[in-house]
N, C-alpha and C positions, 0 to 999 in steps of 0.2 A: 459236360459229356452226359448225354441221354441215358437214363438207366433204363435196365431191362425191364419188362413187365413183372418179374419176379424179384425185384430189387426190394429191399426194405427201407430205401430212401424214397419216402413219398414227397418231399418237398420239390422233387423235380418231375413229379407226375404231370403238371399242367403243361408241360413242352409236348406231351404227345396227344393232348387234348385238341379237338377241332374247334374249341372255343377261342384259342390263341389269336386267331385273326381279329375277332370282335374284341379283345383285350388290348391289342396292339392298335387298333383304330380308336378305341375310347381314349387311350393314353395320347395318341397323336393329337386328339381333340380337345385335349384338356378336361376330360370327365375324370371324376374320381373312380376309383376302383377298388372295390373290397372283395375279398375272398371269404366266404362262409361256408365252413364244412359242416354238414348236418349227418349225424351218425344214423346208419340204417337201422340199428336196434338200440333200443334203451331199456336196459334190465337194471335191476337191483338184487341185493342179496336178500335172501329170505332168512328166516329165523335160524336156520340150520347153517348158515354160511355158504349156501349154494345160491347160484344165479337163479332168479324166478323167470317165468315167461315173459316174453316181450309184451310190454304194455302199450299196445297201438292207440290207444285213447290218451295216454299219457304223453307219447311221441308226438302226436297231432298237437296238443296243447303246449307242449315244450317249444316245437317249431314256431308256434304262433306266438308264444311270448319272446322268443328271440328276434322273430321279425318286428315284432312291435318295439322291442329294445332297440335295435340297431336303427329302426326309422327314427324314433324319438330322440335318440342321443347322438346319431352320426350323420343320418341323411337329412332330416327336416331342418 
Protein backbone atom coordinates (compact mmCIF):
# COMPACT_ATOMS: atom_id res chain seq x y z
CA UNK A 1 0.00 0.00 0.00
CA UNK A 2 1.38 3.42 -0.96
CA UNK A 3 2.29 5.48 2.07
CA UNK A 4 1.17 9.10 2.44
CA UNK A 5 3.76 11.85 1.92
CA UNK A 6 3.75 12.34 5.69
CA UNK A 7 4.52 8.72 6.52
CA UNK A 8 7.75 7.75 8.27
CA UNK A 9 8.00 4.64 6.09
CA UNK A 10 10.45 5.86 3.45
CA UNK A 11 10.96 2.39 1.98
CA UNK A 12 7.82 2.83 -0.11
CA UNK A 13 8.73 6.33 -1.31
CA UNK A 14 9.96 5.11 -4.69
CA UNK A 15 6.41 4.08 -5.59
CA UNK A 16 5.36 7.70 -5.93
CA UNK A 17 8.48 8.73 -7.84
CA UNK A 18 8.36 9.33 -11.60
CA UNK A 19 11.50 7.26 -12.08
CA UNK A 20 9.56 4.01 -11.55
CA UNK A 21 8.91 3.77 -15.29
CA UNK A 22 12.67 3.70 -15.97
CA UNK A 23 13.35 1.19 -13.19
CA UNK A 24 10.68 -1.11 -14.60
CA UNK A 25 12.19 -0.80 -18.08
CA UNK A 26 15.73 -1.48 -16.81
CA UNK A 27 14.56 -4.57 -14.92
CA UNK A 28 12.70 -5.84 -17.99
CA UNK A 29 15.85 -5.37 -20.09
CA UNK A 30 17.96 -7.24 -17.47
CA UNK A 31 19.97 -4.19 -16.42
CA UNK A 32 21.32 -4.10 -12.89
CA UNK A 33 19.55 -1.60 -10.65
CA UNK A 34 21.21 0.16 -7.73
CA UNK A 35 19.42 2.52 -5.36
CA UNK A 36 21.78 5.02 -3.76
CA UNK A 37 20.61 7.64 -1.27
CA UNK A 38 22.73 10.77 -0.91
CA UNK A 39 22.03 12.86 2.20
CA UNK A 40 21.12 16.49 1.58
CA UNK A 41 23.27 17.64 4.49
CA UNK A 42 26.41 16.23 6.05
CA UNK A 43 27.19 17.60 9.47
CA UNK A 44 29.34 16.53 12.36
CA UNK A 45 29.35 17.07 16.09
CA UNK A 46 31.49 19.95 17.25
CA UNK A 47 33.44 19.97 20.52
CA UNK A 48 30.35 21.12 22.49
CA UNK A 49 28.30 18.14 21.30
CA UNK A 50 26.16 20.29 19.01
CA UNK A 51 25.87 19.84 15.28
CA UNK A 52 28.22 21.99 13.24
CA UNK A 53 27.25 23.88 10.11
CA UNK A 54 26.94 22.02 6.85
CA UNK A 55 30.25 21.27 5.14
CA UNK A 56 29.45 21.71 1.43
CA UNK A 57 32.99 20.95 0.30
CA UNK A 58 33.03 17.85 2.49
CA UNK A 59 29.67 16.75 1.08
CA UNK A 60 30.92 17.11 -2.47
CA UNK A 61 34.07 15.14 -1.64
CA UNK A 62 32.04 12.40 0.11
CA UNK A 63 29.65 12.11 -2.86
CA UNK A 64 32.61 11.79 -5.23
CA UNK A 65 34.22 9.12 -3.03
CA UNK A 66 30.93 7.21 -2.92
CA UNK A 67 30.54 7.36 -6.70
CA UNK A 68 34.10 6.11 -7.23
CA UNK A 69 33.63 3.33 -4.65
CA UNK A 70 30.39 2.16 -6.27
CA UNK A 71 31.94 2.28 -9.73
CA UNK A 72 35.08 0.36 -8.74
CA UNK A 73 33.39 -2.23 -6.54
CA UNK A 74 29.99 -2.84 -8.13
CA UNK A 75 29.69 -1.39 -11.61
CA UNK A 76 33.00 -1.83 -13.38
